[in-house]
C-alpha positions in Angstrom: 128.0 67.3 166.2 129.1 70.8 167.0 129.0 73.3 169.4 127.7 77.0 169.3 128.4 79.9 171.0 125.3 82.2 170.7 125.3 86.0 171.4 122.5 87.9 171.4 121.5 90.6 173.8 117.8 89.4 174.3 117.0 86.1 175.9 113.8 84.9 174.5 116.2 85.3 171.4 119.1 83.0 172.8 116.5 80.4 173.9 114.9 80.1 170.5 118.6 79.7 168.5 119.3 77.1 171.2 115.9 75.0 170.9 116.7 75.3 166.9 120.4 75.0 167.1 119.8 71.7 170.0 118.8 69.5 167.1 122.6 70.2 165.3 124.3 70.6 168.3 126.3 68.9 170.7 126.9 72.0 173.4 125.5 75.9 173.1 127.0 78.5 174.4 125.7 82.8 175.3 127.1 85.7 176.1 124.8 88.5 175.8 126.5 91.0 174.4 128.8 92.1 171.6 132.2 92.8 173.5 131.8 89.4 175.6 132.2 87.2 172.6 136.0 87.3 172.8 136.5 85.9 176.6 133.9 83.3 175.4 135.2 81.8 171.7 138.3 81.8 174.1 137.3 79.7 177.0 134.7 77.4 175.0 136.6 77.5 171.1 133.5 77.3 169.6 132.4 75.3 165.8 129.7 78.2 165.0 129.0 81.7 166.1 125.4 82.8 166.1 126.1 86.7 165.8 123.1 89.2 166.7 123.9 92.8 164.9 122.1 95.0 167.0 123.4 94.8 170.7 123.6 97.4 173.6 127.8 97.7 174.0 129.0 96.6 170.8 127.4 95.9 167.8 127.7 92.5 166.1 129.5 93.7 163.2 131.4 94.8 165.5 132.3 92.1 167.4 132.9 89.7 164.6 135.5 91.7 162.9 137.1 91.9 166.1 136.8 87.6 166.9 138.1 87.3 163.0 141.2 89.8 163.5 142.1 87.3 167.0 140.6 84.0 165.5 140.8 84.1 161.9 139.1 80.2 162.2 136.0 81.5 163.9 133.2 80.6 162.1 130.3 83.1 162.5 126.8 83.9 160.4 124.8 87.1 161.3 121.3 86.9 162.4 119.9 89.7 162.2 116.6 91.6 161.4 118.1 94.0 158.7 118.4 91.4 155.1 119.1 94.6 153.7 122.3 94.6 151.1 124.0 97.1 153.0 124.1 94.9 155.9 125.0 92.1 154.2 127.6 93.4 152.6 129.3 94.6 155.8 128.9 91.7 157.6 131.4 90.1 154.8 132.7 92.6 155.6 133.1 92.3 159.3 134.4 88.7 157.6 131.1 86.7 158.5 130.9 83.6 156.5 126.2 83.4 156.6 124.1 85.2 156.8 120.1 84.5 158.0 117.4 86.8 158.4 115.5 85.9 161.5 112.9 85.8 159.9 114.9 82.2 158.9 115.5 80.9 161.7 115.4 77.7 161.1 117.8 77.7 157.9 120.6 78.1 160.9 120.5 74.0 160.7 122.0 73.4 157.4 124.3 76.0 157.9 125.8 75.3 161.2 126.2 72.0 159.7 127.9 73.1 156.8 132.0 71.6 156.4 
């Protein structure tokens, strides 16, 4: 089993991701915005970070880049409604190792179980 950090400014989306991931995660932590991810990662050292793109204070792409700069071992899955190639490329450039559209959240389970 794994530990997970969910970063999304939408409480209902965090609850949905928590529900989906609870089958494959021992512990699940949450934060509400990208500007909180560094402190949350330092506190919990999760195996995976599930990161939304659109957030109020710091977007998920910028937060991912900062997280990877500080913690190169961090594994980030970008979860967004924007599944176009430009967003996918930006996620990869920021250091995300996986990408999941919000319309296909069930695929998170298999992504979280990747080595």
